[in-house]
C-alpha positions as CSV (number, residue, x, y, z in Angstrom):
1,X,-0.2,-0.1,0.1
2,X,1.5,3.2,-1.0
3,X,1.9,6.3,1.3
4,X,-0.5,8.5,-0.3
5,X,-3.4,5.7,0.1
6,X,-2.4,5.1,3.6
7,X,-2.6,8.9,4.0
8,X,-6.1,9.2,2.1
9,X,-7.3,6.3,4.4
10,X,-6.3,7.7,7.7
11,X,-7.8,11.1,6.6
12,X,-10.9,9.5,5.9
13,X,-11.6,7.6,9.0
14,X,-10.8,10.7,11.0
15,X,-13.4,12.7,9.0
16,X,-16.1,10.0,9.4
17,X,-15.0,9.6,13.3
18,X,-15.4,13.3,13.8
19,X,-18.8,13.6,11.5
20,X,-20.7,10.6,13.3
21,X,-19.2,11.9,16.4
22,X,-20.5,15.5,16.0
23,X,-23.9,13.8,14.8
24,X,-24.2,11.7,17.8
25,X,-23.8,15.0,20.0
26,X,-25.9,17.1,18.1
27,X,-26.6,20.7,19.4
28,X,-23.7,23.1,19.4
29,X,-21.3,20.6,18.3
30,X,-22.9,19.4,15.1
31,X,-24.1,22.9,14.3
32,X,-20.1,23.9,14.9
33,X,-19.4,21.5,12.4
34,X,-22.1,22.7,9.7
35,X,-20.5,26.1,10.4
36,X,-16.9,24.8,9.6
37,X,-18.0,23.1,6.4
38,X,-19.8,26.0,5.0
39,X,-17.1,28.4,5.7
40,X,-14.3,26.0,4.2
41,X,-16.5,25.5,1.1
42,X,-17.0,29.9,0.7
43,X,-13.2,30.0,1.1
44,X,-12.3,27.0,-1.5
45,X,-15.4,28.4,-4.0
46,X,-13.8,32.2,-3.9
47,X,-10.5,30.8,-4.5
48,X,-11.1,28.7,-7.5
49,X,-13.8,31.2,-9.1
50,X,-11.2,33.9,-8.5
51,X,-13.6,36.1,-7.0
52,X,-10.8,38.3,-5.5
53,X,-9.5,39.2,-8.5
54,X,-12.6,40.9,-9.7
55,X,-13.8,42.5,-6.7
56,X,-12.2,42.5,-3.2
57,X,-15.3,44.5,-1.8
58,X,-17.7,42.0,-3.0
59,X,-15.9,39.0,-1.5
60,X,-16.0,41.0,1.9
61,X,-19.8,41.1,1.6
62,X,-19.7,37.5,0.7
63,X,-17.8,36.5,3.9
64,X,-19.9,39.0,5.9
65,X,-23.0,37.2,4.7
66,X,-21.8,33.3,5.3
67,X,-20.2,34.3,8.5
68,X,-23.4,35.8,9.5
69,X,-25.5,32.7,8.4
70,X,-23.1,30.8,10.5
71,X,-23.0,32.7,13.5
72,X,-26.6,32.6,13.4
73,X,-26.9,28.8,13.3
74,X,-24.7,28.8,16.1
75,X,-25.8,31.1,18.7
76,X,-29.0,32.6,16.9
77,X,-32.5,32.4,16.1
78,X,-32.4,29.2,13.4
79,X,-35.7,30.5,11.8
80,X,-33.9,33.7,10.9
81,X,-31.4,31.9,9.0
82,X,-33.2,31.4,5.6
83,X,-34.7,35.2,5.5
84,X,-30.9,36.3,6.6
85,X,-29.5,34.3,4.0
86,X,-31.8,35.4,1.3
87,X,-31.3,39.0,2.2
88,X,-27.8,39.0,1.4
89,X,-28.2,37.2,-1.7
90,X,-30.7,39.3,-2.8
91,X,-28.2,42.3,-2.5
92,X,-25.6,40.3,-4.0
93,X,-28.0,39.5,-7.0
94,X,-28.7,43.0,-7.6
95,X,-25.0,43.8,-7.7
96,X,-24.2,41.2,-10.0
97,X,-27.0,42.2,-12.3
98,X,-25.8,45.6,-12.3
99,X,-22.2,43.8,-13.3
100,X,-20.5,45.2,-10.1
101,X,-19.6,42.0,-9.2
102,X,-19.6,38.5,-10.8
103,X,-22.4,36.1,-10.4
104,X,-20.1,33.4,-9.1
105,X,-20.1,35.4,-5.8
106,X,-24.1,35.2,-5.0
107,X,-23.6,31.5,-6.4
108,X,-20.8,30.7,-3.8
109,X,-22.9,32.4,-0.7
110,X,-25.7,30.4,-1.7
111,X,-23.8,27.1,-1.9
112,X,-22.0,27.7,1.2
113,X,-24.7,29.7,3.2
114,X,-27.4,27.0,2.3
115,X,-24.9,24.2,3.2
116,X,-24.7,25.5,6.8
117,X,-28.7,25.8,7.1
118,X,-29.6,22.6,5.6
119,X,-27.1,20.8,7.7
120,X,-28.1,22.3,10.8
121,X,-31.9,21.7,10.1
122,X,-31.6,18.2,9.4
123,X,-29.9,17.1,12.4
124,X,-31.7,19.4,14.3
125,X,-31.8,18.4,18.5
126,X,-34.0,15.7,18.6
127,X,-33.7,11.7,18.0
128,X,-35.3,12.0,14.5
129,X,-32.6,14.7,13.4
130,X,-29.9,11.9,14.3
131,X,-31.5,9.3,12.0
132,X,-32.1,11.7,9.4
133,X,-28.4,13.0,9.3
134,X,-27.5,9.3,9.4
135,X,-29.6,8.8,6.6
136,X,-28.1,11.4,4.6
137,X,-24.7,10.5,5.3
138,X,-24.9,6.8,4.5
139,X,-27.1,7.5,1.4
140,X,-24.3,9.7,0.2
141,X,-21.4,7.7,1.4
142,X,-22.9,4.5,-0.2
143,X,-23.6,6.3,-3.4
144,X,-20.0,7.3,-3.4
145,X,-18.2,4.0,-2.7
146,X,-20.0,1.8,-4.9
147,X,-20.2,4.1,-7.9
148,X,-16.4,3.9,-7.7
149,X,-16.4,0.3,-7.5
150,X,-19.0,-0.5,-10.1
151,X,-17.8,2.0,-12.5
152,X,-14.0,0.8,-12.6
153,X,-15.2,-2.7,-12.5
154,X,-18.1,-2.8,-15.3
155,X,-16.9,0.5,-17.1
156,X,-18.8,1.2,-20.0
157,X,-20.4,4.2,-21.5
158,X,-19.2,7.7,-19.9
159,X,-21.7,9.6,-18.1
160,X,-20.5,13.2,-18.9
161,X,-17.0,12.8,-20.4
162,X,-16.6,16.5,-20.9
163,X,-17.1,17.3,-17.3
164,X,-15.7,14.0,-15.6
165,X,-14.3,11.5,-17.8
166,X,-14.0,9.0,-15.4
167,X,-17.6,8.9,-14.3
168,X,-19.7,5.9,-16.1
169,X,-23.1,5.2,-16.3
170,X,-22.4,1.8,-14.7
171,X,-21.2,3.5,-11.6
172,X,-23.8,6.1,-11.5
173,X,-26.8,3.2,-11.5
174,X,-24.8,1.2,-9.0
175,X,-24.0,4.3,-6.5
176,X,-27.8,5.2,-7.2
177,X,-28.9,1.5,-6.1
178,X,-26.3,1.4,-3.2
179,X,-27.3,4.4,-1.9
180,X,-31.2,3.7,-1.8
181,X,-30.3,0.5,-0.1
182,X,-28.0,2.3,2.4
183,X,-30.4,5.0,3.3
184,X,-33.1,3.1,3.7
185,X,-31.4,0.3,5.6
186,X,-30.4,3.0,8.6
187,X,-34.4,4.4,8.6
188,X,-35.8,0.9,8.9
189,X,-33.2,0.0,11.5
190,X,-34.5,2.4,13.5
191,X,-38.4,2.3,12.8
192,X,-40.9,-0.2,11.8
193,X,-41.8,1.5,8.7
194,X,-43.1,0.2,5.6
195,X,-44.1,1.9,2.1
196,X,-42.2,3.1,-0.9
197,X,-41.2,6.8,0.5
198,X,-38.2,6.2,2.2
199,X,-36.3,4.2,-0.7
200,X,-37.5,6.9,-2.9
201,X,-36.3,9.7,-0.9
202,X,-33.2,8.0,-0.8
203,X,-33.0,7.5,-4.6
204,X,-33.4,11.1,-4.9
205,X,-30.4,11.9,-2.7
206,X,-28.3,9.5,-4.3
207,X,-29.0,11.5,-7.5
208,X,-28.7,14.7,-6.0
209,X,-25.4,13.6,-4.5
210,X,-24.0,12.6,-7.9
211,X,-25.0,15.8,-9.6
212,X,-23.1,17.5,-6.7
213,X,-20.0,15.8,-7.6
214,X,-20.5,16.6,-11.6
215,X,-21.1,20.4,-10.5
216,X,-18.0,20.5,-8.7
217,X,-16.0,18.8,-11.5
218,X,-17.7,21.5,-13.7
219,X,-16.3,24.3,-11.7
220,X,-13.0,22.8,-11.2
221,X,-12.7,22.0,-15.2
222,X,-14.1,25.3,-16.0
223,X,-11.5,27.3,-13.7
224,X,-8.7,24.8,-14.7
225,X,-8.2,23.6,-11.0
226,X,-7.3,19.9,-10.0
227,X,-8.7,20.2,-6.3
228,X,-10.4,22.8,-4.5
229,X,-7.6,23.1,-2.0
230,X,-4.9,21.1,-0.1
231,X,-6.5,21.4,3.6
232,X,-7.2,17.5,3.8
233,X,-4.3,15.3,3.5
234,X,-4.6,13.1,0.6
235,X,-8.3,14.2,-0.3
236,X,-7.8,17.8,-1.4
237,X,-9.9,20.5,-0.1
238,X,-13.5,20.4,1.8
239,X,-15.5,20.8,-1.5
240,X,-13.8,17.7,-3.1
241,X,-15.3,15.8,0.1
242,X,-18.6,17.3,0.6
243,X,-19.7,18.2,-2.7
244,X,-22.1,15.1,-2.7
245,X,-23.3,16.1,0.8
246,X,-24.2,19.3,0.2
247,X,-26.4,18.7,-2.7
248,X,-28.0,15.9,-1.1
249,X,-28.8,18.1,2.0
250,X,-29.9,20.8,-0.2
251,X,-32.4,18.0,-1.5
252,X,-33.5,16.6,1.8
253,X,-34.4,20.2,3.0
254,X,-36.1,20.9,-0.2
255,X,-37.7,17.4,0.0
256,X,-39.2,18.4,3.6
257,X,-40.1,21.8,2.8
258,X,-41.9,20.8,0.2
259,X,-44.0,18.3,2.0
260,X,-44.8,20.5,4.8
261,X,-46.0,23.3,2.3
262,X,-48.3,20.8,0.3
263,X,-49.9,19.4,3.5
264,X,-50.0,22.5,5.6
265,X,-47.4,20.3,7.7
266,X,-46.0,22.0,10.8
267,X,-43.4,20.6,12.5
268,X,-39.9,21.1,14.2
269,X,-38.0,18.4,12.7
270,X,-36.8,17.8,9.1
271,X,-36.6,14.1,10.2
272,X,-40.5,14.1,10.8
273,X,-41.1,15.7,7.5
274,X,-39.4,13.0,5.6
275,X,-40.1,9.9,7.5
276,X,-43.5,10.5,8.8
277,X,-45.2,13.3,6.9
278,X,-43.9,11.8,3.8
279,X,-45.5,8.6,5.0
280,X,-48.7,10.1,4.9
281,X,-48.4,11.7,1.6
């Protein structure tokens, strides 16, 4: 085993252990993890897209937006996080429309800010939040692992050769099936549920995870970057590790909000919306 692979394995074990430990404790510990991930994502996004080369002032506003959302998630009113993020995004979008600042700036604030909000909302502070976050984690991890091994084994037609030449349709299908099975197994291990909605949601999250992977590959190819950064030994940057998790979290958050809106549901927990309200839809 090469030294680089050993380093990659050790770093991966540490990251998984930290993620699971923070998920277990929940509360401030997990919100802090979400904030660190979001801030790391925005730092890498702004570097890759070279926002600072076009507007230092705009970048300062971008940092103010993301740090404000992170601070509100940590010690403020969670219900204000989305309106706060929305206010900043409107301001940044107006400046981008006026061609004062690049569109990559509001895009980065949206991506990093909603990452913080979605992760914190999914975990929440109750038992359902713990299961919901495990559900997302296992779905994404199962997708990543099986997509890699199935793709390398079966190969076949490329999924998106211009964006990510190494990805295949066989890997995408294998990853989606694995994500659906892995995510469903987590939920069924905790609850005596029957029905199609949990595997269906897991499948949607798996597809979103793979779309997120392709999206980051597009950004890196667009700006000629190999890794988002070198913050994580053997793995590249934060975005390289959480691209699928971010978009899967977006999808879980959006599905839960959509279910609540469609049924006039009122709940304090994303887990309730995904596993209980969805089952009655």
